[in-house]
C-alpha positions as CSV (number, residue, x, y, z in Angstrom):
1,M,0.2,0.2,-0.1
2,R,1.3,3.6,-0.6
3,R,1.6,6.0,1.9
4,L,0.5,9.0,0.0
5,R,0.4,12.7,1.5
6,F,-1.5,15.2,0.3
7,N,-0.1,17.9,-1.1
8,G,-2.7,20.8,-2.1
9,T,-6.1,21.3,-4.5
10,G,-7.0,24.0,-6.7
11,S,-10.8,23.5,-5.2
12,G,-12.0,26.4,-2.9
13,G,-14.2,23.8,-1.3
14,G,-11.4,21.3,-0.6
15,G,-12.3,18.7,-3.3
16,C,-10.7,18.0,-6.6
17,P,-8.7,18.2,-8.6
18,G,-6.0,17.4,-6.5
19,V,-2.0,16.2,-6.2
20,H,-1.0,13.7,-3.9
21,E,2.8,12.7,-3.7
22,D,4.2,9.0,-2.5
23,L,6.2,9.8,0.1
24,D,8.5,6.5,-0.5
25,S,9.2,6.7,-4.5
26,G,8.2,10.5,-4.8
27,E,5.7,9.8,-7.5
28,V,3.1,11.8,-8.2
29,V,-1.0,11.5,-7.8
30,V,-3.4,13.5,-9.4
31,H,-7.2,13.3,-9.5
32,G,-9.3,15.8,-11.2
33,P,-12.5,15.5,-13.7
34,P,-12.1,13.0,-16.9
35,L,-11.3,14.1,-20.3
36,V,-14.0,12.2,-22.1
37,N,-14.4,14.0,-25.4
38,P,-13.8,11.4,-27.9
39,D,-12.0,14.3,-30.4
40,D,-10.1,15.7,-27.4
41,L,-8.8,12.5,-26.4
42,A,-7.6,11.4,-30.0
43,Q,-5.5,15.0,-29.7
44,L,-3.4,13.0,-26.9
45,R,0.1,11.2,-27.7
46,H,0.9,8.1,-25.7
47,F,-2.5,7.5,-24.8
48,D,-2.7,4.0,-23.9
49,E,-5.6,1.6,-23.1
50,G,-6.3,1.2,-20.1
51,E,-5.3,5.0,-19.0
52,V,-7.4,7.9,-17.8
53,A,-6.8,11.3,-18.5
54,V,-7.5,13.8,-16.0
55,V,-7.9,17.8,-16.4
56,V,-6.0,19.6,-13.8
57,P,-5.8,23.7,-13.7
58,R,-2.3,24.7,-14.4
59,N,-1.8,26.6,-11.0
60,T,-2.5,23.4,-9.0
61,L,0.6,22.1,-10.6
62,V,2.7,25.1,-10.2
63,D,1.5,25.4,-6.3
64,F,1.0,21.8,-5.3
65,G,3.5,19.7,-7.5
66,P,6.8,18.3,-6.2
67,R,9.7,20.1,-6.7
68,D,13.3,19.9,-6.4
69,E,15.2,22.7,-4.2
70,T,18.2,23.5,-2.9
71,P,17.5,25.2,0.7
72,R,19.8,28.1,1.9
73,I,22.3,26.8,4.3
74,I,22.9,29.1,7.8
75,N,24.5,28.7,10.9
76,A,23.0,27.9,13.9
77,D,24.0,30.8,15.8
78,D,23.3,34.6,14.5
79,E,21.2,34.4,11.7
80,F,18.9,31.8,13.0
81,A,18.6,33.5,15.9
82,R,17.4,36.7,14.5
83,L,14.2,35.0,13.0
84,F,12.7,34.4,16.5
85,E,13.2,38.2,16.6
86,T,12.1,39.2,13.3
87,F,8.9,37.1,12.5
88,E,5.4,38.3,12.4
89,H,3.1,36.6,13.9
90,T,3.9,32.9,14.7
91,A,7.1,30.6,15.4
92,W,6.1,26.7,15.2
93,R,8.5,24.0,16.0
94,L,7.9,20.1,15.6
95,E,10.6,18.2,17.8
96,T,10.9,14.6,16.8
97,R,14.5,13.8,18.2
98,R,15.2,11.3,21.4
99,R,17.8,13.4,22.6
100,Y,19.7,16.7,21.8
101,A,23.2,16.8,22.9
102,S,22.9,20.7,23.7
103,D,20.8,19.9,26.2
104,E,22.8,17.2,28.1
105,A,25.9,19.7,28.4
106,T,23.8,22.5,30.6
107,D,23.8,22.8,34.4
108,T,20.0,21.6,34.3
109,W,20.4,18.5,32.6
110,A,22.8,17.7,35.5
111,Q,20.4,18.6,38.0
112,F,17.3,16.5,36.3
113,V,19.5,13.5,35.9
114,A,20.7,13.7,39.4
115,N,17.0,13.7,40.6
116,R,17.8,16.8,42.2
117,P,15.1,20.0,41.8
118,V,15.9,21.7,38.4
119,Q,16.5,25.3,39.0
120,W,15.2,26.6,35.5
121,D,16.4,30.4,34.7
122,H,13.6,32.7,33.7
123,E,15.6,35.5,32.9
124,D,17.6,34.0,30.3
125,D,17.9,35.5,26.6
126,W,15.1,32.9,25.4
127,C,13.0,33.8,27.8
128,R,13.3,37.5,27.5
129,N,12.8,37.3,23.8
130,V,9.8,35.0,24.4
131,R,8.0,37.7,26.7
132,T,9.0,40.5,24.0
133,Q,7.5,39.0,20.9
134,T,4.3,38.0,22.9
135,A,3.7,40.7,24.5
136,Q,3.2,41.8,21.2
137,G,0.6,39.2,20.2
138,K,3.2,36.7,18.5
139,R,2.7,33.2,19.1
140,F,5.8,30.6,20.1
141,E,4.2,27.1,20.1
142,R,5.7,23.7,19.8
143,V,4.5,20.0,19.5
144,R,7.2,17.3,21.1
145,L,7.2,13.9,20.2
146,V,7.6,11.4,22.9
147,D,8.5,7.3,22.5
148,S,7.1,5.1,24.9
149,P,9.2,4.5,27.1
150,A,10.3,8.3,26.8
151,T,13.7,8.8,26.4
152,T,15.9,10.4,29.3
153,G,15.8,13.7,26.5
154,Q,12.6,13.6,26.2
155,L,11.5,13.9,30.1
156,Y,13.7,16.3,30.5
157,L,12.1,18.8,27.9
158,L,8.8,17.6,29.9
159,D,9.7,19.3,32.9
160,N,11.3,21.9,30.9
161,A,8.0,23.1,29.3
162,A,6.8,24.5,32.6
163,R,9.3,27.1,32.3
164,N,9.0,27.9,29.0
165,C,5.3,27.9,28.9
166,A,5.4,30.6,32.0
167,V,7.0,32.9,29.9
168,G,4.8,32.5,27.0
169,E,5.0,29.7,25.1
170,D,2.5,27.1,24.0
171,I,4.0,23.7,24.0
172,R,2.1,20.6,23.8
173,N,3.0,16.8,23.2
174,L,2.0,13.6,21.0
175,T,3.0,10.1,20.9
176,R,5.4,8.7,18.1
177,A,2.9,6.5,17.3
178,E,0.3,8.8,16.9
179,A,3.0,11.0,14.8
180,E,3.4,8.1,12.8
181,R,-0.1,7.0,12.0
182,L,-0.3,10.7,10.7
183,H,2.4,10.5,8.6
184,L,4.7,13.4,10.1
185,P,8.0,13.7,9.0
186,T,10.6,12.7,11.2
187,E,12.8,15.8,10.5
188,D,13.0,18.8,13.2
189,F,12.0,21.7,11.9
190,W,10.8,25.9,13.0
191,L,8.1,27.4,10.6
192,F,7.7,31.0,10.9
193,D,4.5,33.1,9.9
194,S,3.4,30.0,7.7
195,R,6.1,31.4,4.7
196,L,9.4,30.2,5.9
197,V,10.8,26.8,7.0
198,A,14.3,26.2,8.9
199,R,15.1,22.5,9.3
200,L,17.3,21.6,11.6
201,V,20.3,19.5,10.5
202,F,22.0,17.1,13.5
203,D,25.3,15.4,13.2
204,D,25.4,11.6,14.0
205,A,26.4,12.8,17.9
206,D,22.8,14.9,18.0
207,G,24.4,18.1,17.8
208,L,22.8,21.1,15.7
209,V,25.4,21.8,12.8
210,G,23.2,24.2,10.5
211,I,19.9,25.2,9.2
212,E,18.3,25.0,5.9
213,L,15.9,27.6,5.0
214,V,13.0,26.7,2.7
215,T,10.8,29.6,1.0
216,E,9.3,27.7,-2.1
217,P,5.8,27.9,-1.4
218,A,4.9,24.5,-2.3
219,T,7.2,23.1,0.2
220,V,6.0,25.7,2.7
221,N,2.2,24.9,2.6
222,R,3.3,20.8,3.0
223,Y,5.2,22.1,6.7
224,C,1.7,24.5,7.1
225,Q,-0.3,20.7,6.7
226,V,2.0,19.2,9.1
227,R,1.4,22.2,11.4
228,D,-1.7,21.4,11.1
229,A,-2.1,18.0,11.9
230,A,-0.1,17.8,14.4
231,W,-1.6,20.7,16.6
232,H,-5.0,19.2,15.9
233,H,-3.9,16.1,17.8
234,A,-1.3,17.1,20.4
235,V,-2.0,17.3,24.1
236,P,-0.8,20.3,26.1
237,Y,2.4,19.2,27.8
238,D,0.4,19.2,31.6
239,Q,-2.2,17.1,30.3
240,F,0.5,14.8,28.8
241,K,2.9,14.5,31.8
242,A,-0.3,13.6,33.8
243,A,-1.4,11.0,31.7
244,M,2.0,9.3,31.4
């Protein structure tokens, strides 16, 4: 059975014609009204018995057909950090990894794994910026995937969520099994203002080594669909933690 992802439709009502992409082969499936006029069919080349011709508006393929795109690579420090100050409406994150090396280099990690109360800093650069941006009506939102059983890194982030939400974020969780059922990607990314995707690139040691920026509209649209599905099914972190 194919694993198909819905890329989009040219119909304002959400029907056909539409474009799907095979997540494994990369093949494209297009559906729409059939071309049935014999005179029209006679003009088609290489149209074999058993094949069906469908009519699709040009803009549907332009907007939702897959493309080969080379993302722009930026460093994980200055240029990436500025995105969290210059976005206009929403900064949304999907976190999919089982561990993050950067977490394990902190004092709070040492406190957590030693089963001591974690002394979270509410006045670091991240928290101050979140408060500044959310005071302007902007939103910081995340969905974090959690395995069964949860990894130490995931439990650490569940503990961390209370601090981040206290300064203005909205953090929710989703089981990995549910994410797989929804065909969510396994990559980490930030989505800014539904127009720019920042894909996070990690090395084999789970360290962040770079950021890929994507602005091509059809690709960004697919990430928006991922966000909508994940956000709809995710559970606020405190409810998720209480149910574990």
